[in-house]
LOTORZA-637128 format. One record per atom (N, C-alpha, C, O): atom name; residue number from 0; x, y, z; residue in three letters. Coordinates in Angstrom, 1 decimal. Layout:
REM residues N
<atom:CA&seq:NUM&east:X&north:Y&up:Z&type:ALA>
...
END
This chain:
REM residues 81
<atom:N&seq:0&east:61.2&north:-57.4&up:12.4&type:MET>
<atom:CA&seq:0&east:61.6&north:-57.5&up:13.8&type:MET>
<atom:C&seq:0&east:61.0&north:-58.8&up:14.4&type:MET>
<atom:O&seq:0&east:60.0&north:-59.3&up:14.0&type:MET>
<atom:N&seq:1&east:61.7&north:-59.4&up:15.4&type:SER>
<atom:CA&seq:1&east:61.3&north:-60.6&up:16.0&type:SER>
<atom:C&seq:1&east:60.9&north:-60.3&up:17.5&type:SER>
<atom:O&seq:1&east:61.6&north:-59.6&up:18.2&type:SER>
<atom:N&seq:2&east:59.8&north:-60.9&up:17.9&type:TRP>
<atom:CA&seq:2&east:59.3&north:-60.7&up:19.3&type:TRP>
<atom:C&seq:2&east:59.1&north:-62.1&up:19.9&type:TRP>
<atom:O&seq:2&east:58.7&north:-63.0&up:19.3&type:TRP>
<atom:N&seq:3&east:59.5&north:-62.1&up:21.2&type:GLN>
<atom:CA&seq:3&east:59.1&north:-63.3&up:22.0&type:GLN>
<atom:C&seq:3&east:57.6&north:-63.2&up:22.3&type:GLN>
<atom:O&seq:3&east:57.1&north:-62.1&up:22.4&type:GLN>
<atom:N&seq:4&east:57.0&north:-64.3&up:22.4&type:LEU>
<atom:CA&seq:4&east:55.5&north:-64.4&up:22.5&type:LEU>
<atom:C&seq:4&east:55.1&north:-63.5&up:23.7&type:LEU>
<atom:O&seq:4&east:54.1&north:-62.7&up:23.6&type:LEU>
<atom:N&seq:5&east:55.7&north:-63.6&up:24.9&type:GLN>
<atom:CA&seq:5&east:55.3&north:-62.9&up:26.0&type:GLN>
<atom:C&seq:5&east:55.4&north:-61.4&up:25.8&type:GLN>
<atom:O&seq:5&east:54.6&north:-60.6&up:26.3&type:GLN>
<atom:N&seq:6&east:56.4&north:-60.9&up:25.1&type:ASP>
<atom:CA&seq:6&east:56.6&north:-59.5&up:24.8&type:ASP>
<atom:C&seq:6&east:55.6&north:-59.1&up:23.8&type:ASP>
<atom:O&seq:6&east:55.0&north:-58.0&up:23.9&type:ASP>
<atom:N&seq:7&east:55.3&north:-59.9&up:22.8&type:ALA>
<atom:CA&seq:7&east:54.3&north:-59.5&up:21.8&type:ALA>
<atom:C&seq:7&east:52.9&north:-59.4&up:22.4&type:ALA>
<atom:O&seq:7&east:52.1&north:-58.5&up:22.1&type:ALA>
<atom:N&seq:8&east:52.6&north:-60.3&up:23.4&type:LYS>
<atom:CA&seq:8&east:51.3&north:-60.2&up:24.0&type:LYS>
<atom:C&seq:8&east:51.2&north:-58.9&up:24.9&type:LYS>
<atom:O&seq:8&east:50.2&north:-58.2&up:24.8&type:LYS>
<atom:N&seq:9&east:52.3&north:-58.6&up:25.6&type:ALA>
<atom:CA&seq:9&east:52.3&north:-57.4&up:26.4&type:ALA>
<atom:C&seq:9&east:52.3&north:-56.1&up:25.6&type:ALA>
<atom:O&seq:9&east:51.8&north:-55.1&up:26.1&type:ALA>
<atom:N&seq:10&east:52.8&north:-56.1&up:24.4&type:ARG>
<atom:CA&seq:10&east:52.9&north:-54.9&up:23.6&type:ARG>
<atom:C&seq:10&east:52.2&north:-55.1&up:22.2&type:ARG>
<atom:O&seq:10&east:52.8&north:-54.6&up:21.2&type:ARG>
<atom:N&seq:11&east:51.1&north:-55.7&up:22.2&type:LEU>
<atom:CA&seq:11&east:50.4&north:-56.0&up:21.0&type:LEU>
<atom:C&seq:11&east:50.1&north:-54.8&up:20.1&type:LEU>
<atom:O&seq:11&east:50.3&north:-54.9&up:18.9&type:LEU>
<atom:N&seq:12&east:49.7&north:-53.7&up:20.7&type:SER>
<atom:CA&seq:12&east:49.5&north:-52.5&up:20.0&type:SER>
<atom:C&seq:12&east:50.7&north:-52.0&up:19.2&type:SER>
<atom:O&seq:12&east:50.6&north:-51.6&up:18.0&type:SER>
<atom:N&seq:13&east:51.9&north:-52.1&up:19.8&type:GLU>
<atom:CA&seq:13&east:53.1&north:-51.7&up:19.2&type:GLU>
<atom:C&seq:13&east:53.5&north:-52.7&up:18.1&type:GLU>
<atom:O&seq:13&east:53.9&north:-52.3&up:17.0&type:GLU>
<atom:N&seq:14&east:53.2&north:-54.0&up:18.3&type:VAL>
<atom:CA&seq:14&east:53.5&north:-55.0&up:17.3&type:VAL>
<atom:C&seq:14&east:52.7&north:-54.7&up:16.0&type:VAL>
<atom:O&seq:14&east:53.2&north:-54.8&up:14.9&type:VAL>
<atom:N&seq:15&east:51.4&north:-54.4&up:16.2&type:VAL>
<atom:CA&seq:15&east:50.5&north:-54.1&up:15.1&type:VAL>
<atom:C&seq:15&east:50.9&north:-52.9&up:14.4&type:VAL>
<atom:O&seq:15&east:50.9&north:-52.8&up:13.1&type:VAL>
<atom:N&seq:16&east:51.2&north:-51.8&up:15.1&type:LYS>
<atom:CA&seq:16&east:51.6&north:-50.6&up:14.5&type:LYS>
<atom:C&seq:16&east:52.9&north:-50.8&up:13.7&type:LYS>
<atom:O&seq:16&east:53.0&north:-50.2&up:12.6&type:LYS>
<atom:N&seq:17&east:53.9&north:-51.5&up:14.2&type:LEU>
<atom:CA&seq:17&east:55.1&north:-51.8&up:13.5&type:LEU>
<atom:C&seq:17&east:54.8&north:-52.6&up:12.2&type:LEU>
<atom:O&seq:17&east:55.5&north:-52.4&up:11.2&type:LEU>
<atom:N&seq:18&east:53.9&north:-53.5&up:12.3&type:ALA>
<atom:CA&seq:18&east:53.6&north:-54.3&up:11.1&type:ALA>
<atom:C&seq:18&east:53.0&north:-53.4&up:10.0&type:ALA>
<atom:O&seq:18&east:53.3&north:-53.6&up:8.8&type:ALA>
<atom:N&seq:19&east:52.2&north:-52.4&up:10.4&type:GLN>
<atom:CA&seq:19&east:51.7&north:-51.5&up:9.4&type:GLN>
<atom:C&seq:19&east:52.7&north:-50.6&up:8.9&type:GLN>
<atom:O&seq:19&east:52.7&north:-50.2&up:7.7&type:GLN>
<atom:N&seq:20&east:53.7&north:-50.1&up:9.7&type:GLN>
<atom:CA&seq:20&east:54.6&north:-49.1&up:9.3&type:GLN>
<atom:C&seq:20&east:55.9&north:-49.7&up:8.7&type:GLN>
<atom:O&seq:20&east:56.5&north:-49.1&up:7.8&type:GLN>
<atom:N&seq:21&east:56.4&north:-50.8&up:9.3&type:GLU>
<atom:CA&seq:21&east:57.7&north:-51.3&up:8.9&type:GLU>
<atom:C&seq:21&east:57.7&north:-52.6&up:8.2&type:GLU>
<atom:O&seq:21&east:58.7&north:-53.0&up:7.6&type:GLU>
<atom:N&seq:22&east:56.6&north:-53.4&up:8.3&type:GLY>
<atom:CA&seq:22&east:56.5&north:-54.7&up:7.7&type:GLY>
<atom:C&seq:22&east:56.2&north:-55.8&up:8.7&type:GLY>
<atom:O&seq:22&east:56.0&north:-55.5&up:9.8&type:GLY>
<atom:N&seq:23&east:56.3&north:-57.0&up:8.2&type:PRO>
<atom:CA&seq:23&east:55.9&north:-58.2&up:9.0&type:PRO>
<atom:C&seq:23&east:56.7&north:-58.2&up:10.3&type:PRO>
<atom:O&seq:23&east:57.9&north:-57.9&up:10.3&type:PRO>
<atom:N&seq:24&east:56.0&north:-58.7&up:11.4&type:GLN>
<atom:CA&seq:24&east:56.7&north:-58.8&up:12.7&type:GLN>
<atom:C&seq:24&east:56.6&north:-60.3&up:13.1&type:GLN>
<atom:O&seq:24&east:55.5&north:-60.9&up:13.1&type:GLN>
<atom:N&seq:25&east:57.7&north:-60.9&up:13.3&type:SER>
<atom:CA&seq:25&east:57.8&north:-62.3&up:13.6&type:SER>
<atom:C&seq:25&east:57.6&north:-62.5&up:15.1&type:SER>
<atom:O&seq:25&east:58.1&north:-61.7&up:15.9&type:SER>
<atom:N&seq:26&east:56.9&north:-63.6&up:15.5&type:ILE>
<atom:CA&seq:26&east:56.7&north:-63.9&up:16.9&type:ILE>
<atom:C&seq:26&east:57.3&north:-65.3&up:17.1&type:ILE>
<atom:O&seq:26&east:57.1&north:-66.3&up:16.4&type:ILE>
<atom:N&seq:27&east:58.1&north:-65.5&up:18.2&type:THR>
<atom:CA&seq:27&east:58.8&north:-66.7&up:18.4&type:THR>
<atom:C&seq:27&east:58.3&north:-67.3&up:19.8&type:THR>
<atom:O&seq:27&east:57.8&north:-66.6&up:20.7&type:THR>
<atom:N&seq:28&east:58.3&north:-68.6&up:19.9&type:VAL>
<atom:CA&seq:28&east:58.0&north:-69.4&up:21.1&type:VAL>
<atom:C&seq:28&east:59.2&north:-70.3&up:21.4&type:VAL>
<atom:O&seq:28&east:59.6&north:-71.1&up:20.5&type:VAL>
<atom:N&seq:29&east:59.9&north:-70.1&up:22.5&type:HIS>
<atom:CA&seq:29&east:61.1&north:-70.8&up:22.8&type:HIS>
<atom:C&seq:29&east:62.1&north:-70.7&up:21.8&type:HIS>
<atom:O&seq:29&east:62.9&north:-71.6&up:21.5&type:HIS>
<atom:N&seq:30&east:62.2&north:-69.5&up:21.2&type:GLY>
<atom:CA&seq:30&east:63.3&north:-69.2&up:20.2&type:GLY>
<atom:C&seq:30&east:63.0&north:-69.7&up:18.8&type:GLY>
<atom:O&seq:30&east:63.8&north:-69.5&up:17.9&type:GLY>
<atom:N&seq:31&east:61.8&north:-70.3&up:18.6&type:LYS>
<atom:CA&seq:31&east:61.5&north:-70.8&up:17.3&type:LYS>
<atom:C&seq:31&east:60.3&north:-70.0&up:16.7&type:LYS>
<atom:O&seq:31&east:59.4&north:-69.7&up:17.4&type:LYS>
<atom:N&seq:32&east:60.4&north:-69.8&up:15.3&type:PRO>
<atom:CA&seq:32&east:59.3&north:-69.0&up:14.7&type:PRO>
<atom:C&seq:32&east:57.9&north:-69.7&up:14.9&type:PRO>
<atom:O&seq:32&east:57.8&north:-70.9&up:14.8&type:PRO>
<atom:N&seq:33&east:57.0&north:-68.9&up:15.3&type:ALA>
<atom:CA&seq:33&east:55.6&north:-69.4&up:15.6&type:ALA>
<atom:C&seq:33&east:54.5&north:-68.7&up:14.8&type:ALA>
<atom:O&seq:33&east:53.5&north:-69.3&up:14.5&type:ALA>
<atom:N&seq:34&east:54.7&north:-67.4&up:14.6&type:ALA>
<atom:CA&seq:34&east:53.7&north:-66.6&up:13.9&type:ALA>
<atom:C&seq:34&east:54.3&north:-65.4&up:13.3&type:ALA>
<atom:O&seq:34&east:55.4&north:-65.0&up:13.6&type:ALA>
<atom:N&seq:35&east:53.5&north:-64.8&up:12.4&type:VAL>
<atom:CA&seq:35&east:53.9&north:-63.5&up:11.8&type:VAL>
<atom:C&seq:35&east:52.7&north:-62.6&up:11.8&type:VAL>
<atom:O&seq:35&east:51.6&north:-63.0&up:11.4&type:VAL>
<atom:N&seq:36&east:52.9&north:-61.3&up:12.2&type:VAL>
<atom:CA&seq:36&east:51.8&north:-60.3&up:12.2&type:VAL>
<atom:C&seq:36&east:52.0&north:-59.5&up:10.9&type:VAL>
<atom:O&seq:36&east:53.1&north:-58.9&up:10.7&type:VAL>
<atom:N&seq:37&east:51.0&north:-59.4&up:10.1&type:LEU>
<atom:CA&seq:37&east:51.1&north:-58.7&up:8.8&type:LEU>
<atom:C&seq:37&east:50.1&north:-57.5&up:8.8&type:LEU>
<atom:O&seq:37&east:49.1&north:-57.6&up:9.4&type:LEU>
<atom:N&seq:38&east:50.4&north:-56.5&up:8.0&type:SER>
<atom:CA&seq:38&east:49.5&north:-55.5&up:7.7&type:SER>
<atom:C&seq:38&east:48.4&north:-56.0&up:6.8&type:SER>
<atom:O&seq:38&east:48.7&north:-57.0&up:6.1&type:SER>
<atom:N&seq:39&east:47.2&north:-55.4&up:6.7&type:PRO>
<atom:CA&seq:39&east:46.2&north:-55.9&up:5.8&type:PRO>
<atom:C&seq:39&east:46.7&north:-55.9&up:4.3&type:PRO>
<atom:O&seq:39&east:46.4&north:-56.8&up:3.5&type:PRO>
<atom:N&seq:40&east:47.5&north:-54.8&up:3.9&type:SER>
<atom:CA&seq:40&east:47.9&north:-54.7&up:2.6&type:SER>
<atom:C&seq:40&east:48.9&north:-55.9&up:2.2&type:SER>
<atom:O&seq:40&east:48.9&north:-56.4&up:1.2&type:SER>
<atom:N&seq:41&east:49.8&north:-56.2&up:3.2&type:ASP>
<atom:CA&seq:41&east:50.8&north:-57.3&up:3.0&type:ASP>
<atom:C&seq:41&east:50.0&north:-58.6&up:2.9&type:ASP>
<atom:O&seq:41&east:50.3&north:-59.5&up:2.0&type:ASP>
<atom:N&seq:42&east:49.0&north:-58.8&up:3.7&type:TYR>
<atom:CA&seq:42&east:48.2&north:-60.0&up:3.6&type:TYR>
<atom:C&seq:42&east:47.5&north:-60.2&up:2.3&type:TYR>
<atom:O&seq:42&east:47.5&north:-61.2&up:1.7&type:TYR>
<atom:N&seq:43&east:46.8&north:-59.1&up:1.9&type:ARG>
<atom:CA&seq:43&east:46.1&north:-59.1&up:0.6&type:ARG>
<atom:C&seq:43&east:47.0&north:-59.4&up:-0.6&type:ARG>
<atom:O&seq:43&east:46.7&north:-60.2&up:-1.5&type:ARG>
<atom:N&seq:44&east:48.2&north:-58.9&up:-0.5&type:ARG>
<atom:CA&seq:44&east:49.2&north:-59.1&up:-1.6&type:ARG>
<atom:C&seq:44&east:49.6&north:-60.6&up:-1.6&type:ARG>
<atom:O&seq:44&east:49.8&north:-61.2&up:-2.7&type:ARG>
<atom:N&seq:45&east:49.7&north:-61.2&up:-0.4&type:LEU>
<atom:CA&seq:45&east:50.1&north:-62.6&up:-0.4&type:LEU>
<atom:C&seq:45&east:49.0&north:-63.6&up:-0.8&type:LEU>
<atom:O&seq:45&east:49.3&north:-64.6&up:-1.4&type:LEU>
<atom:N&seq:46&east:47.8&north:-63.2&up:-0.6&type:VAL>
<atom:CA&seq:46&east:46.7&north:-64.2&up:-0.9&type:VAL>
<atom:C&seq:46&east:46.0&north:-63.8&up:-2.2&type:VAL>
<atom:O&seq:46&east:45.0&north:-64.5&up:-2.6&type:VAL>
<atom:N&seq:47&east:46.4&north:-62.8&up:-2.9&type:ALA>
<atom:CA&seq:47&east:45.8&north:-62.3&up:-4.1&type:ALA>
<atom:C&seq:47&east:45.9&north:-63.5&up:-5.2&type:ALA>
<atom:O&seq:47&east:47.0&north:-64.1&up:-5.2&type:ALA>
<atom:N&seq:48&east:44.9&north:-63.6&up:-6.0&type:GLU>
<atom:CA&seq:48&east:45.0&north:-64.6&up:-7.0&type:GLU>
<atom:C&seq:48&east:45.9&north:-64.1&up:-8.1&type:GLU>
<atom:O&seq:48&east:45.9&north:-62.9&up:-8.5&type:GLU>
<atom:N&seq:49&east:46.7&north:-65.0&up:-8.6&type:ARG>
<atom:CA&seq:49&east:47.7&north:-64.7&up:-9.6&type:ARG>
<atom:C&seq:49&east:47.3&north:-65.4&up:-10.9&type:ARG>
<atom:O&seq:49&east:46.8&north:-66.5&up:-10.9&type:ARG>
<atom:N&seq:50&east:47.6&north:-64.8&up:-12.1&type:PRO>
<atom:CA&seq:50&east:47.4&north:-65.5&up:-13.3&type:PRO>
<atom:C&seq:50&east:48.3&north:-66.7&up:-13.4&type:PRO>
<atom:O&seq:50&east:49.4&north:-66.8&up:-12.8&type:PRO>
<atom:N&seq:51&east:47.9&north:-67.7&up:-14.2&type:PRO>
<atom:CA&seq:51&east:48.8&north:-68.8&up:-14.5&type:PRO>
<atom:C&seq:51&east:50.1&north:-68.3&up:-15.1&type:PRO>
<atom:O&seq:51&east:50.2&north:-67.3&up:-15.7&type:PRO>
<atom:N&seq:52&east:51.2&north:-69.1&up:-14.9&type:PHE>
<atom:CA&seq:52&east:52.5&north:-68.6&up:-15.3&type:PHE>
<atom:C&seq:52&east:52.6&north:-68.2&up:-16.7&type:PHE>
<atom:O&seq:52&east:53.2&north:-67.2&up:-17.1&type:PHE>
<atom:N&seq:53&east:52.0&north:-69.1&up:-17.6&type:LEU>
<atom:CA&seq:53&east:52.1&north:-68.8&up:-19.0&type:LEU>
<atom:C&seq:53&east:51.4&north:-67.4&up:-19.3&type:LEU>
<atom:O&seq:53&east:51.9&north:-66.7&up:-20.2&type:LEU>
<atom:N&seq:54&east:50.3&north:-67.2&up:-18.7&type:GLU>
<atom:CA&seq:54&east:49.6&north:-65.9&up:-18.9&type:GLU>
<atom:C&seq:54&east:50.4&north:-64.8&up:-18.4&type:GLU>
<atom:O&seq:54&east:50.5&north:-63.7&up:-19.0&type:GLU>
<atom:N&seq:55&east:51.1&north:-64.9&up:-17.3&type:PHE>
<atom:CA&seq:55&east:52.0&north:-63.9&up:-16.8&type:PHE>
<atom:C&seq:55&east:53.1&north:-63.6&up:-17.8&type:PHE>
<atom:O&seq:55&east:53.3&north:-62.4&up:-18.0&type:PHE>
<atom:N&seq:56&east:53.7&north:-64.6&up:-18.4&type:ILE>
<atom:CA&seq:56&east:54.7&north:-64.4&up:-19.4&type:ILE>
<atom:C&seq:56&east:54.2&north:-63.7&up:-20.6&type:ILE>
<atom:O&seq:56&east:54.8&north:-62.8&up:-21.1&type:ILE>
<atom:N&seq:57&east:53.0&north:-64.1&up:-21.0&type:ARG>
<atom:CA&seq:57&east:52.4&north:-63.4&up:-22.2&type:ARG>
<atom:C&seq:57&east:52.1&north:-62.0&up:-22.0&type:ARG>
<atom:O&seq:57&east:52.1&north:-61.2&up:-22.9&type:ARG>
<atom:N&seq:58&east:51.8&north:-61.6&up:-20.8&type:ARG>
<atom:CA&seq:58&east:51.5&north:-60.2&up:-20.4&type:ARG>
<atom:C&seq:58&east:52.7&north:-59.3&up:-20.1&type:ARG>
<atom:O&seq:58&east:52.6&north:-58.1&up:-19.9&type:ARG>
<atom:N&seq:59&east:53.8&north:-60.0&up:-20.1&type:SER>
<atom:CA&seq:59&east:55.1&north:-59.3&up:-19.7&type:SER>
<atom:C&seq:59&east:55.5&north:-58.3&up:-20.7&type:SER>
<atom:O&seq:59&east:55.1&north:-58.4&up:-21.9&type:SER>
<atom:N&seq:60&east:56.3&north:-57.3&up:-20.3&type:PRO>
<atom:CA&seq:60&east:56.8&north:-56.3&up:-21.3&type:PRO>
<atom:C&seq:60&east:57.7&north:-57.0&up:-22.3&type:PRO>
<atom:O&seq:60&east:58.0&north:-56.4&up:-23.4&type:PRO>
<atom:N&seq:61&east:58.2&north:-58.2&up:-22.1&type:LEU>
<atom:CA&seq:61&east:59.0&north:-58.9&up:-23.0&type:LEU>
<atom:C&seq:61&east:58.2&north:-59.7&up:-24.1&type:LEU>
<atom:O&seq:61&east:58.8&north:-60.3&up:-25.0&type:LEU>
<atom:N&seq:62&east:56.9&north:-59.7&up:-24.0&type:ALA>
<atom:CA&seq:62&east:56.1&north:-60.4&up:-24.9&type:ALA>
<atom:C&seq:62&east:56.3&north:-59.8&up:-26.3&type:ALA>
<atom:O&seq:62&east:56.4&north:-58.6&up:-26.5&type:ALA>
<atom:N&seq:63&east:56.5&north:-60.7&up:-27.3&type:GLY>
<atom:CA&seq:63&east:56.8&north:-60.2&up:-28.7&type:GLY>
<atom:C&seq:63&east:58.3&north:-59.9&up:-28.9&type:GLY>
<atom:O&seq:63&east:58.7&north:-59.4&up:-29.9&type:GLY>
<atom:N&seq:64&east:59.1&north:-60.2&up:-27.9&type:SER>
<atom:CA&seq:64&east:60.5&north:-59.8&up:-28.1&type:SER>
<atom:C&seq:64&east:61.3&north:-61.0&up:-28.6&type:SER>
<atom:O&seq:64&east:62.6&north:-60.9&up:-28.8&type:SER>
<atom:N&seq:65&east:60.7&north:-62.1&up:-29.0&type:GLY>
<atom:CA&seq:65&east:61.4&north:-63.2&up:-29.5&type:GLY>
<atom:C&seq:65&east:61.6&north:-64.3&up:-28.5&type:GLY>
<atom:O&seq:65&east:62.1&north:-65.4&up:-28.9&type:GLY>
<atom:N&seq:66&east:61.2&north:-64.1&up:-27.3&type:VAL>
<atom:CA&seq:66&east:61.3&north:-65.1&up:-26.3&type:VAL>
<atom:C&seq:66&east:60.2&north:-66.2&up:-26.6&type:VAL>
<atom:O&seq:66&east:59.1&north:-65.8&up:-26.6&type:VAL>
<atom:N&seq:67&east:60.7&north:-67.4&up:-26.7&type:ARG>
<atom:CA&seq:67&east:59.7&north:-68.5&up:-27.0&type:ARG>
<atom:C&seq:67&east:59.0&north:-69.0&up:-25.7&type:ARG>
<atom:O&seq:67&east:59.7&north:-69.3&up:-24.7&type:ARG>
<atom:N&seq:68&east:57.7&north:-69.1&up:-25.8&type:THR>
<atom:CA&seq:68&east:57.0&north:-69.7&up:-24.6&type:THR>
<atom:C&seq:68&east:56.4&north:-71.1&up:-24.9&type:THR>
<atom:O&seq:68&east:55.9&north:-71.7&up:-24.0&type:THR>
<atom:N&seq:69&east:56.6&north:-71.6&up:-26.1&type:GLU>
<atom:CA&seq:69&east:56.1&north:-72.9&up:-26.4&type:GLU>
<atom:C&seq:69&east:57.2&north:-73.9&up:-25.9&type:GLU>
<atom:O&seq:69&east:58.4&north:-73.7&up:-25.9&type:GLU>
<atom:N&seq:70&east:56.6&north:-75.1&up:-25.5&type:ARG>
<atom:CA&seq:70&east:57.5&north:-76.1&up:-25.0&type:ARG>
<atom:C&seq:70&east:58.1&north:-76.9&up:-26.2&type:ARG>
<atom:O&seq:70&east:57.5&north:-77.2&up:-27.2&type:ARG>
<atom:N&seq:71&east:59.4&north:-77.1&up:-26.1&type:ASN>
<atom:CA&seq:71&east:60.1&north:-77.9&up:-27.1&type:ASN>
<atom:C&seq:71&east:59.9&north:-79.4&up:-26.8&type:ASN>
<atom:O&seq:71&east:60.4&north:-79.9&up:-25.8&type:ASN>
<atom:N&seq:72&east:59.2&north:-80.1&up:-27.7&type:ARG>
<atom:CA&seq:72&east:58.8&north:-81.4&up:-27.4&type:ARG>
<atom:C&seq:72&east:59.8&north:-82.4&up:-28.1&type:ARG>
<atom:O&seq:72&east:59.5&north:-83.6&up:-28.1&type:ARG>
<atom:N&seq:73&east:60.9&north:-82.0&up:-28.6&type:SER>
<atom:CA&seq:73&east:61.8&north:-82.9&up:-29.3&type:SER>
<atom:C&seq:73&east:62.5&north:-83.7&up:-28.2&type:SER>
<atom:O&seq:73&east:62.7&north:-83.3&up:-27.0&type:SER>
<atom:N&seq:74&east:62.9&north:-84.9&up:-28.6&type:PRO>
<atom:CA&seq:74&east:63.6&north:-85.8&up:-27.6&type:PRO>
<atom:C&seq:74&east:64.9&north:-85.1&up:-27.1&type:PRO>
<atom:O&seq:74&east:65.5&north:-84.3&up:-27.8&type:PRO>
<atom:N&seq:75&east:65.3&north:-85.5&up:-25.9&type:ALA>
<atom:CA&seq:75&east:66.6&north:-85.0&up:-25.4&type:ALA>
<atom:C&seq:75&east:67.7&north:-85.5&up:-26.2&type:ALA>
<atom:O&seq:75&east:67.7&north:-86.5&up:-26.8&type:ALA>
<atom:N&seq:76&east:68.8&north:-84.7&up:-26.2&type:ARG>
<atom:CA&seq:76&east:70.0&north:-85.1&up:-27.0&type:ARG>
<atom:C&seq:76&east:70.7&north:-86.2&up:-26.2&type:ARG>
<atom:O&seq:76&east:70.6&north:-86.4&up:-25.0&type:ARG>
<atom:N&seq:77&east:71.4&north:-87.0&up:-27.0&type:LYS>
<atom:CA&seq:77&east:72.2&north:-88.1&up:-26.4&type:LYS>
<atom:C&seq:77&east:73.5&north:-87.6&up:-26.0&type:LYS>
<atom:O&seq:77&east:74.2&north:-86.8&up:-26.6&type:LYS>
<atom:N&seq:78&east:73.9&north:-88.0&up:-24.8&type:VAL>
<atom:CA&seq:78&east:75.2&north:-87.6&up:-24.2&type:VAL>
<atom:C&seq:78&east:76.0&north:-88.8&up:-24.0&type:VAL>
<atom:O&seq:78&east:75.6&north:-89.8&up:-23.4&type:VAL>
<atom:N&seq:79&east:77.3&north:-88.7&up:-24.5&type:VAL>
<atom:CA&seq:79&east:78.2&north:-89.8&up:-24.3&type:VAL>
<atom:C&seq:79&east:78.9&north:-89.6&up:-23.0&type:VAL>
<atom:O&seq:79&east:79.6&north:-88.6&up:-22.8&type:VAL>
<atom:N&seq:80&east:78.9&north:-90.6&up:-22.1&type:LEU>
<atom:CA&seq:80&east:79.6&north:-90.5&up:-20.8&type:LEU>
<atom:C&seq:80&east:80.8&north:-91.4&up:-20.8&type:LEU>
<atom:O&seq:80&east:81.5&north:-91.4&up:-19.8&type:LEU>
END
């Protein structure tokens, strides 16, 4: 949901409750996005440290399925234009 700043200020308790129950609440100033109110769990999920991409791929359920994760270092093929 989107709130104008003056409405969000006047109904801050409601904005916070909705962020916890329904998800992020956007706040606008002069019709332009200015801020977002998040629940603590949404915030933690956003700032959580993530493994490097290659480690993520190696831990995936597809690991060992034949998907290659090594970089192909051969030169690019030649294309006739």
